[in-house]
N, C-alpha and C positions, 0 to 999 in steps of 0.2 A: 505493500498500499505506499502512496506519496500522498501526503498532507501539503497542501497551498493555500494561500489565500483564494477566496472566491476572485472569479472573474465572471463579465457579464455574461458569457457564452453557460454559466454555470446555473443562472438564475430559475428557469424552467425546470430543470432537472430535481434541484434541490427543494424547489415549491411543490413537486410531484413526490418526492421522499417524505416529506413532512406531512402534506396530507394524507397520504395513504396511511403511514403509521398511525395519526392521530383517528383516522378512519376505523383501522381496524381494533381499535379499543374503545371504540364507541364516543370517542372526543372530539369528532367534528361537530362542534357545538360552540356557541357563542360563549365567551370567557375564556378561551383557550387559543394558543398559537394558530389555530385553524384561520382566524376570522382577522390576523393581525393585516391592517393595511399595505405595511412594508413586503408582506411576503413573496409576492412576485417581483420584487425589485430589491433582493438584500443587498445586492453588490452596492448600488447607489447608497442605501440606508446605512450600511456599514463603512462605507469611504468617507463619508459626509462627518466623522468624529475621529480625532486623533486618538482618542482612548476607548476606539469601539475596532472589532476585526471580527469578520468572519472566516473559517477554514473549511476547504471541504478535502474527502479523502477520495481519491483515485485509485481504481483496482489496477491489476497489470496491464489492461487494455485499455486504459487511459480512460475509463467510464466512472464518473461520480458516483459514490455509494454512500456519502454521507456527508454529516456537517456539523459543526457548533462554533457558537456566538458569543462575545464577550461585548457586554455594552454599558454604558452609565447606569446606574440606578438610584443612588442616593449621594450624589457629588459631594456634598457638604461632609458627611460622615465616610468617605472614601469607600463607598460599597459599590462593586459593580454586580451585574449579574450574568450568570451563564444562561445563555439563550439557543434555543433551536437546536438540541442535541439530538439528532435522529440518524438512523442507519438504516440503510436498505436490508429488506429478510435475508436476501442472498449473502450480505455481508457481516450477519449477525453472528456471535459467538465465537469470533476470531481476534478479541481485544481491543476492535475498532476504537469503542467508545471510550475506552479507558485512553488509548494514543491519541485521540482527538482531545480528551481532557487535559492530558498533559501538556499538549500545545496553547491551549486555552489559558490554565489555570496559570502558566510560566508566563504568559502574557499578563494576564491579570494581577500577579504578584508585582511586577514591575509599573503598574500606575494605580492600584487600589490597597487597601487595607483590609478589606474583605471581599467574599464573592456569596452572593445572594443565590437562589434558584427556588422556582417552583415547578412543583409536579405533581405527578397523579399518583395516588396510592397502587392504582392499576399498573403502574409500570413497575413491577416488583425487582426484575433484576436492575432496571437504572437505579432505584432507590438503595439497592444493596452495594452497587458502584459509588455512588457518592457518599454514602458513610464510611468505603474501605479507602476512599481519598480524604478524608477528613472532615466531611461535611457534617454538622452537628443539625440533627433535629429541631425545628422550633415549633410551638406551640400555635402559632397563627403566623400569617403572612405579615411581612414588614408594610407599613403603609407606603401606599402609592402604587401598587400592583394593578395590572390592567386586567389580568387573569383570575378572574373571581371563580371559576369553575376547577380549578386547581385545590389539592385537597392536603397538599403535603409541600412543606419548607424546609430549608436547610439554609447554614451559613457556615463559610468556612473563613477562619480570621488567618490572616497570612503574620509572618512571625519578622517579616524585613523591617 
């Protein structure tokens, strides 16, 4: 697998991966990333902020099979958000989500003091990964969230 920053040519593919994944869990509803207005234009969305980035993973054939982003959440308190971590079904189970997370968290640690994420308890494998990578469960979302359909929240503090 090769991980690189997103390019305009990737927008449609990563949107499809995100929407298909959410549909497979019944999360194609308001209050999730499924209805985010920037979903079809992620390249331009992340390029607009120096403290934000989105990466995609390509398989051996050069096809995009997953992605992850970091964006500001609460700049005043130095908190970013892990955003849109999705891997296509054919690339799951091979450690790709962890590789994507490593890239995203390395970036986040250089720009922020902590990383927040929102997810669903339905995404059991993802929740296990977050906890393995040092994210601590929160009892409720941090104020300012747009994804009110999510029911699991995590925060990872950096030591730098």
